[in-house]
N, C-alpha and C positions, 0 to 999 in steps of 0.2 A: 534768418530766413524761416518762413513758416509755409506749410502746405495744408490747406483746409479741404477736406473731402466734402463734396456736394452730393447728397444722397437722400433717399426717402421721398415722402410726399411733399406737397406744397408747404404745409406747416413747418416741417423740419427744415426744408430748404431756406425758408425765411430766416430762421435762427442762424443757420450756417452762413448765409450770405452776410448778415449783419456782423457776425464775428469776423468774417474775412475782411470786411471793410474796416473794422476797428483795428485789426492786426496790420492791415495795409498802411494805415496811418501811423501806427506805432513803429513799424519797421521800414518806413520810408519806401514803400513800394515793393520790397523784397518778400512779397507774399503771393502765393499761387493758389489757384483753385484746381482741384483734381475731380473730374466727373466720374463717380463710381457707377458705371453703366449697369453693373449687375444689380445694384440696389435701386437705381433709377428705373430699370426695366420693370421691376415689380410694381411700379406705379405708372406704367405706360410711358416712361421716359419723358413725362411732362416736366418742363422747366419753368421756374418762376417768371422767366421773361415773357411767357405767354400772356400773363395778366398784369405784370408790373413793368413800369418804364425804367428798366435798368439794363445795363450792358454787361454781359458776362465775358470775361477774357478767354481766349483759347489757352490750352495747356501745352507748353513746350514739350517736345518729345523726351528730352532728357529728364524733365520732371516726372513724366509718366513712368519712365524706366526706374527712376529713383524711388517712386512710391511702390512699384512692384518689388524692388529690393528690400525696402523697409518692411513691407508686409510679410515677406519671406522670413526676415529676421524675427518678426513678431511671432510667426508660427513656430520658430525654433527657440523662442524665449531668449533671444540674444540681444544685447545692446538696447535695453529697454528705454534708455534715455532718449532714443530717437523717436519713439512712439508713445511714451507715457505722457499724456497731455496734462497731467497734474504737475509736471515739471515746467518751469519757465523756459528751459533751454531745449525742449523737445522740437523736432522738426515736423512730424506728422500729427495733425489733429483730425481724428477719425471718430469723434463722438457726435452727438446731435446738437451740442452747443446750447442746450436749453437752460439759460440762465439770464436773469434780468440785466446783469452787468453788460451783456453784449448787445442789447436792443434799445439802449437809451435814445439812440438817434433814429429809430425805426421809421418814424413818421417822415423824416427828411429823406432817408435812404430808399424808402419803398413807396414811391408814388404809384397809384393805380394807372395802368395804361387805359387810354380812352378807347374802349372796345365798343363796337356796335351792339346794341341790345335788341333782342327779339321783341316783338310787340307785347308778348307776355311779360318779359322782364321790365319793359317800360311801364306797363300798368302796375306791376308790383312796386316799382320804385316810387311811383306817384302815391300809392296807398301808404307806403312807409313814411314818406315825407308829409303826408296829410294827417297822419295819426297823431293824436295829442301826446300819447306816451307809447311809442313803438318798442316792442320787446322782441329781440331775436332769440329764438329757442333752437338750439342745434341738437340733433339726435344722430349719433353715429352708430351704425351697426355694420353693414358691409363686411369688410375684411376682419372686423373684430369677431364675427360669427364663426370664422374658421376654427376647427378643433385645436389647431396649434396656437391660436391667439387667444381664444376665449378665456382659458384659465388664468392667463397673465394680465390681459387688459381689462376684461370684464365689460359690462354694459351698464349704463345709467338706467335705473329702474323707473317705473311709473311713479312710485312713491317719491323719488327724488324730484321729478319734474313737478308733481303736485305741490310738494312743499315749497319749491322755488317760486312757482306761480302764486301760491297763497301769500308768500312774503311780499312780492311785488304788488299784488292786488291790495294788500292792507295799506300801502302807501300811495298807490296809484290805481284807484278803483276803475278808472276809465281806460286802462291800458289795453292795447291790442297786441296779440301774440302772433308772430310770424314764425311758423315752424319750418325749419330747413332740415332736410334729412336725406341720406342715401337710401332710405327705406321709407318712402313717403306713405306707402300703404299701411305699414305697421304704425307709423306715427298718427295717421288719421283714425285708425281703429282704437288706439290706446290712449292718446292724449286728447281727450274730449273736453276742452275748456271752452268757456264762453268767449266771444270776441276773438276767435282764432282764425288765422288764414294759413292754410296748408300749402306750402310752396311745392309745386310739381316740377320735377326735372324736365328741362326743355332741351331738345337736341341741338338747338342753335346757340346755347349759352354754355360757356365753359365754367369750371369750378370757381374761377376767380370772380366771376360775376356774382355768384352766390356770396362769396366772401365780401365783396364790396357792398352788396345790398345789406348784409348783416351789419357791416360797419356803420351804415346809415342809421341804425336803430339807436334809440336812447338808452336802452337797457339790454342786458344779455344774460341768458341762461345757457351755460356751456355744458357740453358733454366732456368726457375725459379725452379730449382730442386737441392737439395744437391748432387744428383748423378752427375750432371754436374759439380758442384763446385769441388768435389773431383777429377774428371778427370783432372782439371786444377791445383789444389793444389798439387797433388802428382806427377805432371810432373817435370822432372829435368830441363826443358827448361825455360828460362826467356823470353817468347814471349809475344804476345798481348793476353790478356785475357779480353773478353767482356761479360758482364752480364746485364740482365734487371734490371735497378735500381728500377722499380716498381715490387718488388718481389712477391707481392700478389695483387690480384684484389680487395680484401676487404680492404677498406681504414683504417679500425680499426685494421688491423693486421700490426705489425711493421716489418720493414726490419731487419733481423738479422745482427749483427756486425761481419761479417765474411770476408769481402772483403778488401784486401790490398789497400792502397791509389793509387798505380800505376796501378791497374786494371781499366778498362773503363766501366762505367755504362751508358747504353742508356735509356733515359727517353721516352720509347715507350709504349703506353697504352697496357695492356693485353686484349686479347679477352675473351669474356664470352659466346661465342657460339661455337658449334662443328665444324664450318667451318674452 
């Protein structure tokens, strides 16, 4: 039996759900999802079902109580085999499951839900589809700017984006860059490239619509964010995918093994100030 915790933002949930489905197949259904409301609450309790056509099971009460008990044992440093997910026989999987091994079937497991698009998103979709070489550029700032997060996560710098854009332009001089960001004002002020469309947040469109629009692009320039990663991973195109190889500013945090060998990592330092 396995219990997978569902927590974090959309990017993390997609990894966790894929792992849950993989374990469900391996253990013939004796796998459960536990919804960590405390860690989902920090992301507005938004679930992946809002944008993906998947069905999430309910959690039996006895599983909820079992998880509470296992977490208490973890606090007391007792019976680690129950929660040490490096062990094959553990019960509770409470990490973010960021590993390529768990997402090999992601395209099949994660179909986008057919959501209504605002007129703005419809126009943006047509621009992406009409572009000869569309490039999704993702800029994540938002919660990374919080003093408790900034020294650990860091921010992709203007130098990183300029280097990535130059690399794509050398191979695709007619490329159009679609900049998606949770800080559209900063992006428009600092990422001043030719043939660029700055995507404005629209109140009628959820985050998954941005993710789907990103996935329609031929090429991707990612931030150090799993949201960026999924925009590239779920794309049907085999274009140029560029990511920051220094995924975290904190040198003690390890880069997750999620990037295919043919993707391009740029070794540009991450910024640790809000500029």
